[in-house]
C-alpha positions in Angstrom: 0.0 0.0 0.0 1.4 3.4 -0.9 1.8 6.2 1.6 -0.8 8.3 -0.2 -3.3 5.4 0.0 -2.6 4.9 3.7 -3.0 8.6 4.3 -6.3 8.7 2.5 -7.5 5.7 4.6 -6.4 7.4 7.8 -8.1 10.7 6.6 -11.4 8.7 5.9 -11.2 7.0 9.3 -10.6 10.3 11.1 -13.5 11.9 9.2 -15.8 9.1 10.3 -14.7 9.6 13.9 -15.1 13.4 13.6 -18.7 13.0 12.2 -19.6 10.6 14.9 -18.3 13.0 17.6 -20.1 15.9 15.9 -23.4 14.0 15.9 -22.9 13.1 19.6 -22.2 16.7 20.4 -25.4 17.8 18.6 -27.4 15.3 20.5 -25.9 16.4 23.8 -26.6 20.0 23.0 -30.3 19.2 22.3 -30.5 17.3 25.6 -28.8 20.2 27.4 -31.2 22.7 25.9 -34.2 20.6 26.9 -32.9 20.3 30.5 -32.3 24.1 30.6 -35.9 24.7 29.6 -37.2 22.2 32.1 -35.1 23.9 34.8 -36.4 27.3 33.9 -40.0 26.0 33.9 -39.5 24.4 37.3 -37.9 27.6 38.7 -40.9 29.6 37.5 -43.3 27.1 39.0 -41.4 27.2 42.3 -41.5 31.0 42.4 -45.3 30.9 41.7 -45.8 28.4 44.5 -43.6 30.4 46.9 -45.7 33.5 46.2 -48.9 31.6 46.8 -47.6 30.3 50.1 -46.5 33.7 51.2 -49.9 35.1 50.3 -51.6 32.3 52.2 -49.5 33.0 55.4 -50.2 36.7 55.0 -53.9 36.1 54.8 -53.9 33.7 57.8 -51.9 36.3 59.7 -54.4 39.0 58.8 -57.2 36.8 59.9 -55.5 36.1 63.2 -55.3 32.4 62.5 -51.6 32.1 63.1 -50.2 31.7 66.6 
């Protein structure tokens, strides 16, 4: 096998590895984006629930129902 043939085979092998890693990176980016959105949604939901709870305690305090 000539040096050029060996280099071409090595280049093809490296290109396959590169494309595989590139595809894995794209998949991980999509998963990361989905997790970021889920985290943002959960944070928003938590803030809403905290506000509701504060309002409830405030109401109970105003009504004299807290000791």
